[in-house]
C-alpha positions in Angstrom: 96.1 97.0 89.5 92.6 97.6 91.0 90.5 94.4 90.9 88.8 93.8 87.3 85.4 93.0 88.8 83.1 95.3 90.1 82.8 94.9 94.0 80.5 96.3 96.7 82.3 97.4 99.5 81.5 98.8 102.8 83.3 101.7 104.2 83.6 102.1 107.8 85.1 105.5 109.3 83.8 107.6 112.2 85.2 110.4 110.4 82.7 111.7 108.0 85.1 113.6 105.4 87.2 110.5 105.4 84.4 108.2 105.0 83.1 110.1 102.3 86.6 110.4 100.5 87.5 106.9 101.0 84.0 106.1 99.3 84.1 108.2 96.5 87.8 106.9 95.8 86.5 103.2 95.8 83.8 104.3 93.4 86.4 106.1 91.3 88.1 102.8 90.8 84.6 101.3 89.2 83.6 99.4 92.5 80.0 100.4 94.5 80.6 101.7 98.2 78.1 102.3 100.9 79.8 104.2 103.7 79.0 104.4 107.3 80.5 106.5 110.1 78.9 104.3 113.1 80.1 100.9 113.6 76.7 100.0 114.8 75.0 101.1 111.9 77.5 99.5 109.5 76.7 96.4 111.3 73.2 96.5 110.9 73.6 97.2 107.1 75.5 94.3 106.8 73.5 92.0 108.8 70.3 92.9 106.7 72.0 91.4 103.6 75.7 90.2 104.3 75.9 88.6 100.8 75.1 91.9 99.2 78.9 93.0 100.0 82.3 91.8 98.7 84.8 93.7 101.2 85.0 95.8 104.0 87.1 98.9 104.4 87.4 100.0 108.3 89.2 102.2 110.3 90.6 100.6 113.2 89.8 103.3 115.8 86.6 104.5 116.3 84.5 105.7 119.4 81.8 103.4 119.5 83.9 100.1 119.3 87.0 98.9 117.4 87.7 98.2 113.7 88.8 94.8 114.8 85.3 94.2 116.5 83.5 95.1 113.8 85.5 92.8 111.2 85.1 89.9 113.7 81.5 90.6 113.7 81.3 90.4 110.2 83.2 87.4 110.0 80.3 85.6 112.7 78.0 86.2 109.7 80.4 85.1 107.1 83.5 83.4 107.8 86.5 84.5 105.9 85.0 87.7 104.8 87.7 90.0 102.9 88.5 92.9 105.4 91.1 96.0 104.7 91.8 97.9 107.9 92.4 101.2 106.3 94.2 104.0 109.3 96.7 106.5 109.9 98.9 104.3 112.4 99.0 100.8 113.3 101.2 99.4 116.2 102.6 96.2 116.5 100.0 94.7 118.9 97.3 95.7 116.2 99.4 93.9 113.6 100.5 91.0 115.7 96.7 90.8 116.7 95.3 90.6 112.9 98.0 88.4 112.0 97.3 85.8 114.7 93.5 85.7 114.0 93.9 86.4 110.3 91.2 88.8 110.1 92.2 91.2 107.3 94.7 93.1 105.6 96.3 96.5 106.3 97.1 99.9 104.8 98.0 103.1 105.9 96.2 106.4 105.1 96.3 108.4 102.6 96.7 106.3 99.5 95.9 107.4 96.2 93.1 105.6 93.9 95.7 103.2 92.4 97.4 102.3 95.8 93.8 101.7 97.5 92.9 99.4 94.4 96.2 97.6 95.0 95.6 97.2 98.7 91.9 95.9 97.9 93.1 93.1 95.7 95.5 92.3 98.6 92.8 92.1 100.8 90.8 89.9 99.0 93.8 87.7 97.7 94.4 87.4 102.0 90.7 86.4 102.5 90.2 82.5 103.2 88.3 81.1 100.1 85.1 79.5 101.6 82.9 77.0 99.7 79.3 77.6 99.2 77.0 74.8 99.2 
């Protein structure tokens, strides 16, 4: 079941149609979504207001930089920030790397909306909890 709270999700996917479809699916689940097709632009949007976002859904393979590098950059600003890697294929090296550094959950494309909602919940549950002072 998708999260009951309304989230603001940053969707990062270099394929415009996939980015739009994922953004629309997130919105159909009742959340707000900001879609970006360029890693640098996504980081700029996030860095401008990092506490405006609750989760990032990131394609792991992009032309400018890897999705893993984007996730690490997001977490430099907000340690423990929830990330869901959403791609067509994940090799064992990528799975080990994300598990070792505990940077995000993994879901394989394509997913129907309720499945994506479930994976969003998993990513939120796996994110380390941080204390705000």
